[in-house]
LONU-46642 format. One record per residue (C-alpha): residue number from 1; y, x, z. Coordinates in nm, 3 decimals, always signed. Layout:
LONU-46642
atom num=NUM, v=Y, u=X, w=Z
...
end
This chain:
LONU-46642
atom num=1, v=-3.618, u=+18.803, w=-0.385
atom num=2, v=-3.974, u=+18.656, w=-0.374
atom num=3, v=-4.076, u=+18.319, w=-0.499
atom num=4, v=-4.312, u=+18.064, w=-0.321
atom num=5, v=-4.557, u=+17.914, w=-0.565
atom num=6, v=-4.915, u=+17.866, w=-0.513
atom num=7, v=-5.125, u=+18.126, w=-0.712
atom num=8, v=-5.339, u=+17.974, w=-0.990
atom num=9, v=-5.597, u=+18.225, w=-0.945
atom num=10, v=-5.663, u=+18.281, w=-0.591
atom num=11, v=-5.595, u=+18.117, w=-0.252
atom num=12, v=-5.579, u=+17.791, w=-0.101
atom num=13, v=-5.820, u=+17.493, w=-0.248
atom num=14, v=-5.648, u=+17.210, w=-0.468
atom num=15, v=-5.498, u=+16.893, w=-0.319
atom num=16, v=-5.730, u=+16.717, w=-0.129
atom num=17, v=-5.963, u=+17.022, w=-0.068
atom num=18, v=-6.152, u=+17.117, w=+0.216
atom num=19, v=-6.313, u=+17.472, w=+0.257
atom num=20, v=-6.323, u=+17.750, w=+0.478
atom num=21, v=-6.015, u=+17.974, w=+0.364
atom num=22, v=-5.760, u=+18.221, w=+0.529
atom num=23, v=-6.087, u=+18.340, w=+0.742
atom num=24, v=-6.102, u=+18.084, w=+1.011
atom num=25, v=-5.930, u=+17.767, w=+0.912
atom num=26, v=-5.998, u=+17.489, w=+0.681
atom num=27, v=-5.721, u=+17.364, w=+0.440
atom num=28, v=-5.724, u=+16.991, w=+0.435
atom num=29, v=-5.447, u=+16.921, w=+0.171
atom num=30, v=-5.411, u=+17.262, w=-0.002
atom num=31, v=-5.068, u=+17.411, w=-0.052
atom num=32, v=-4.764, u=+17.224, w=-0.212
atom num=33, v=-4.422, u=+17.362, w=-0.328
atom num=34, v=-4.159, u=+17.166, w=-0.106
atom num=35, v=-3.849, u=+17.264, w=-0.324
atom num=36, v=-3.675, u=+17.561, w=-0.428
atom num=37, v=-3.790, u=+17.839, w=-0.232
atom num=38, v=-4.011, u=+17.629, w=-0.005
atom num=39, v=-4.385, u=+17.568, w=+0.043
atom num=40, v=-4.583, u=+17.356, w=+0.299
atom num=41, v=-4.959, u=+17.372, w=+0.379
atom num=42, v=-5.154, u=+17.134, w=+0.595
atom num=43, v=-5.419, u=+17.255, w=+0.772
atom num=44, v=-5.673, u=+17.217, w=+1.073
atom num=45, v=-5.862, u=+17.438, w=+1.279
atom num=46, v=-6.239, u=+17.478, w=+1.262
atom num=47, v=-6.380, u=+17.417, w=+1.601
atom num=48, v=-6.673, u=+17.685, w=+1.528
atom num=49, v=-6.412, u=+17.931, w=+1.416
atom num=50, v=-6.482, u=+18.276, w=+1.579
atom num=51, v=-6.102, u=+18.280, w=+1.674
atom num=52, v=-6.171, u=+18.060, w=+1.975
atom num=53, v=-6.462, u=+18.241, w=+2.093
atom num=54, v=-6.274, u=+18.462, w=+2.316
atom num=55, v=-5.986, u=+18.252, w=+2.399
atom num=56, v=-6.106, u=+18.084, w=+2.648
atom num=57, v=-6.452, u=+18.014, w=+2.809
atom num=58, v=-6.460, u=+17.618, w=+2.814
atom num=59, v=-6.098, u=+17.594, w=+2.722
atom num=60, v=-6.055, u=+17.722, w=+2.361
atom num=61, v=-5.708, u=+17.783, w=+2.221
atom num=62, v=-5.601, u=+17.939, w=+1.887
atom num=63, v=-5.452, u=+18.290, w=+1.950
atom num=64, v=-5.096, u=+18.365, w=+1.832
atom num=65, v=-5.225, u=+18.658, w=+1.601
atom num=66, v=-5.438, u=+18.376, w=+1.424
atom num=67, v=-5.142, u=+18.163, w=+1.367
atom num=68, v=-4.945, u=+18.469, w=+1.231
atom num=69, v=-5.260, u=+18.543, w=+1.004
atom num=70, v=-5.217, u=+18.207, w=+0.886
atom num=71, v=-4.870, u=+18.228, w=+0.767
atom num=72, v=-4.930, u=+18.582, w=+0.606
atom num=73, v=-5.218, u=+18.486, w=+0.428
atom num=74, v=-5.067, u=+18.142, w=+0.304
atom num=75, v=-4.760, u=+18.385, w=+0.170
atom num=76, v=-5.008, u=+18.620, w=+0.009
atom num=77, v=-5.189, u=+18.351, w=-0.173
atom num=78, v=-4.847, u=+18.202, w=-0.305
atom num=79, v=-4.702, u=+18.527, w=-0.419
atom num=80, v=-4.932, u=+18.812, w=-0.557
atom num=81, v=-4.698, u=+19.055, w=-0.545
atom num=82, v=-4.594, u=+19.023, w=-0.201
atom num=83, v=-4.688, u=+19.352, w=-0.043
atom num=84, v=-4.821, u=+19.388, w=+0.308
atom num=85, v=-4.667, u=+19.234, w=+0.631
atom num=86, v=-4.445, u=+19.503, w=+0.786
atom num=87, v=-4.251, u=+19.325, w=+1.059
atom num=88, v=-4.164, u=+18.995, w=+1.254
atom num=89, v=-3.877, u=+18.870, w=+1.425
atom num=90, v=-3.773, u=+18.588, w=+1.646
atom num=91, v=-4.147, u=+18.473, w=+1.688
atom num=92, v=-4.184, u=+18.194, w=+1.952
atom num=93, v=-4.514, u=+18.031, w=+2.065
atom num=94, v=-4.432, u=+17.673, w=+2.196
atom num=95, v=-4.757, u=+17.481, w=+2.201
atom num=96, v=-5.113, u=+17.549, w=+2.271
atom num=97, v=-5.344, u=+17.476, w=+1.946
atom num=98, v=-5.671, u=+17.328, w=+2.031
atom num=99, v=-5.992, u=+17.320, w=+1.767
atom num=100, v=-5.939, u=+17.049, w=+1.500
atom num=101, v=-5.574, u=+16.986, w=+1.547
atom num=102, v=-5.362, u=+16.919, w=+1.216
atom num=103, v=-5.121, u=+17.191, w=+1.162
atom num=104, v=-4.816, u=+17.189, w=+0.906
atom num=105, v=-4.716, u=+17.534, w=+0.785
atom num=106, v=-4.370, u=+17.533, w=+0.649
atom num=107, v=-4.242, u=+17.836, w=+0.457
atom num=108, v=-3.884, u=+17.921, w=+0.338
atom num=109, v=-3.765, u=+18.223, w=+0.166
atom num=110, v=-3.482, u=+18.384, w=+0.403
atom num=111, v=-3.153, u=+18.534, w=+0.357
atom num=112, v=-3.288, u=+18.885, w=+0.324
atom num=113, v=-3.533, u=+18.999, w=+0.041
atom num=114, v=-3.900, u=+18.983, w=+0.127
atom num=115, v=-3.804, u=+18.802, w=+0.448
atom num=116, v=-3.971, u=+18.464, w=+0.492
atom num=117, v=-3.907, u=+18.205, w=+0.771
atom num=118, v=-4.198, u=+18.007, w=+0.895
atom num=119, v=-4.257, u=+17.718, w=+1.116
atom num=120, v=-4.587, u=+17.567, w=+1.224
atom num=121, v=-4.596, u=+17.201, w=+1.356
atom num=122, v=-4.836, u=+16.972, w=+1.505
atom num=123, v=-4.744, u=+16.636, w=+1.460
atom num=124, v=-4.381, u=+16.629, w=+1.584
atom num=125, v=-4.403, u=+16.908, w=+1.802
atom num=126, v=-4.326, u=+17.301, w=+1.704
atom num=127, v=-4.615, u=+17.518, w=+1.767
atom num=128, v=-4.486, u=+17.841, w=+1.637
atom num=129, v=-4.173, u=+17.971, w=+1.442
atom num=130, v=-4.023, u=+18.289, w=+1.333
atom num=131, v=-3.943, u=+18.539, w=+1.059
atom num=132, v=-4.196, u=+18.770, w=+0.866
atom num=133, v=-4.126, u=+19.080, w=+0.656
atom num=134, v=-4.313, u=+19.226, w=+0.369
atom num=135, v=-4.288, u=+19.567, w=+0.203
atom num=136, v=-4.240, u=+19.612, w=-0.158
atom num=137, v=-4.578, u=+19.665, w=-0.333
atom num=138, v=-4.465, u=+20.011, w=-0.425
atom num=139, v=-4.357, u=+20.105, w=-0.107
atom num=140, v=-4.700, u=+20.045, w=+0.082
atom num=141, v=-4.835, u=+20.336, w=+0.254
atom num=142, v=-5.190, u=+20.390, w=+0.371
atom num=143, v=-5.222, u=+20.350, w=+0.752
atom num=144, v=-5.456, u=+20.624, w=+0.890
end
């Protein structure tokens, strides 16, 4: 089963860091182990992010695919041997994310090998949740 520990060689900035990572979001407090098999990260979405350019004119929101990318990239930064994402289950989008909102990402190792349960919250509200599955690194195949 995988382990969730921040990588020392790549990935998110140290605690208190604020820089552009994971493509289009800014980590405000880095990544923290939250217990055995758990990881949390506090992030805020940059208002100038290209993710907001198409969703929607005069009313920007963070697309669901960007939320899933944050989760996948956080897991990849925490475990260099993770493999690529191969599946999702029980994904629910419950709240619209506007530019500049503070998000907490909570990750836990699931009951099945290479399965991770995730939850994104904004304040006390759940934004997105679900499960993400990853291939074994040696099982990865090139997609044409």
